[in-house]
N, C-alpha and C positions, 0 to 999 in steps of 0.2 A: 552473576557475572557482571562486571563493570563495563558498561557500554560507552562508546564515544558519543557524546552529545554536542550538538551545535545550538547556540542560542543567539537570537537577534531581535532587536526591537525593545522598546521600553513602554509600550502601551499598557493600559489598565486591564485589558483582556488577555487571556492566555490560550494559545492554540498549540496542540501537540500534533506532530506529523510523523507518520511511520511509513517508510518506503516499502516497496515490494521486493520480491526475490531478484537476485543478480544485480541489484542497484545499491545505492546508499542515500544518505540524507540529501545529497546534492541534486537528486532528481526533482526535488521540490522547489528549485530556485525561483521559478516564475510565480508559483503559488505563494511562496514565502514573501516575495515582493508585494503581492496583492494584499496579503494579510497584514503585513507591517504597515502598509499604506492605509489600512482601515483601522489602525489603532490596536493591533495585537502585538503581544510579545510571543515569539515563536520558539519552540524547542523541538528539535528534530534529532533523532538518534540514528546510529548505524546498528542494525540488528546483528546478532552474533553471526560470524562467518561472512560479514559484509563490511566494506569500508575499513575504517580504522578500529573496529571492535575485534575482540579476541575470537579465536576459533574454539570449537568445542563439540559437544553432542548436539544433534539437530532434531528438534521435534516441535510442533506448534505450541504445546504446553510450555516448553522451556522458553520459547520466544516470548510468550505471554508473561511468564514469570519475570523475564528480563525487563519488560516494559514496566511492570509494577515496581521493580527494585530501583529503576533508574529515572523514572518520570514522575512528576508531581501529580497527586490526585486532585480532583476537583476542577480541572481545566474547564474553560468555557466551551471549548470544542476540541475533540480529538478526531483526526482524520487518518485513515490507513488505506493503503492501496494493495490489492492482491494478497500476497502472503502477509503483508503488514496489516491488511484489513482483517484477515483471519486471526492473527495474533491479538489485534486490538479487541476483536469480538470476545475472545477468550479472557481478556484482561479487564473488560469493561466494568464488571461488577466491583472489582477491587480498585481500579483507577477512578471510577465514578465521575467521569466528565459530565458536564451538564447536557451535552449533546455529543453524539458520535456520528461520523460519516464514514461509511465503508464503501470505498470505490472499487468496483470489480472484485469483491472479496473472494478468496480462494476456498470457499466452503467445501467444495468437492475435490480437494486436492488429491486424495487417494484414488480418484477415478480417472487419472490421466491416461490417455491412450498408450498402448505399448510403444516403447521407443521414444516417448516424448521427453523424458528426462535426459536421455542420451543426446537427442537432437539439440536440446537447450545447452547442454554442456559443450557440445561441439561448436555451437553458435558463439558462445562466449570465447572459446579458445581461438577461433579463427576470425573474429570480428574485425572489420575495418570500417573507416568512416563511410566508405562507399556501400558496404553491405548493410550497415545500420540505416543509412539514408534510403536504400532501396526498400527495406522492410517498413520504414516509417517516414513516408514522404512529407508528412505534415509537420514534422519536428523542426525546431529551430536549430541553427548551427550549434548553439550552446547545449541544447539537449543531446545532440550527437556527441559532443565533447564529453558531457557528463556521463553518458551511457558507457563510452569506452573507458573512462576513468573508473567507473564502478565495476566494470568487467575485470579490470586489471587487479582489483583488490578483493574480488569475490573468491571464496573458497569453493571450488567445484565439488568437493566432497559433500557439500550441502545437497547436491542433486541425488546422491546415492541413497539418501534416506527417504525419498519420496514414496517408494513402494511400501514403506513400513507404516505410513500414516493411515488412520481410519478413513473409510471412503466418505463418510458424511459428517461434516461439522456444522450442518445447518442448524442454527439456534432455534429453540422452541419458542422463544419470545424475546423481545428486546429488554435488557435490564436497565437501560437508560434510553431516552428518546433517540432513535437511530434512523438515519437516512441511508439507504442502499443506492448507490449511484451505479448505473448500468450503461455500458457503451452500446451504441447502435449495433456494432458488430462485437458482441460480448464473447469473451473466452470462457468464463466460468458460470455465467448466469443465463440459463435458458428461460424461455417464456414460462415454462412450468415452474421453475424455481422462483422466478419473480412473483408469480401468482401465489405460491406457497408463502413466501416472505410477507406479501401484502396481507394475506389471511392471518398471519401470525402477529400482525401489529407493526410491521416495519413500513416506513414510507419508501417507495421505490420510484426513482426518477431515471428516465433514459435520456442520455445526452446525444443529440443527433450528430451525425458526421464524425463519430469517433470510434476507435477500436480500444483495445484493452487498457492502454495508457492514456486515459482521458485527459489527465492534467498536462500531457505533452502534445496531444493531438489538437486540443483546443482549450487554451487557458480561459478564454472568454466563456466558452460553453461550460467548463468546469465551474467557474465562479458563478455564472448565472444559475446553475442548478442548485447552488447553496443558498438561494434566496430564502430567508426565514430561518436559516440554520446558523448563520454567522452574524 
């Protein structure tokens, strides 16, 4: 599938950015600014069913295949959030970035509580600036704007496939050097999961004062946690 991709910057280093579910590439606007300012060329895509990319069948392996088909291999760093982190993990061996950063990766996606997918679909359908702000008090006005814009282009059929996913996508080992970035109030990564990832060779760092969308709760915290990785 041909994805919509956004590119910015002319630096010598290359960073790939993969957004999470219900969003699109614009969620990375502040991180993109930071990376371009540090000499990176940034390429960010809209995953299938999101943003300006086509609709289709939805499964993590298909999302990973799309990344391989649309993004260049050998990037200096590839960063994925939530569902995008899971897709990037599944694509990492083929994309072969020098380093990968998985921010709150959705490794246990098939283990969502009953009714979670329906709740998220309703949240997207009924969202207002006020409701998004209430749920995410640390976000900037632009983050609120980009969230609503992403919701407007999101295919809610994406949610219907969640129950079909395997319960456990936790990787056995990193195929490239990989940082797993965990929020202080994490949605997908429990303390037990973090310990398992560490034992399997991943570096795990917790970002204080953040929830699931670390890059929007604290740009400074997000970037600080990447020390030694970018």
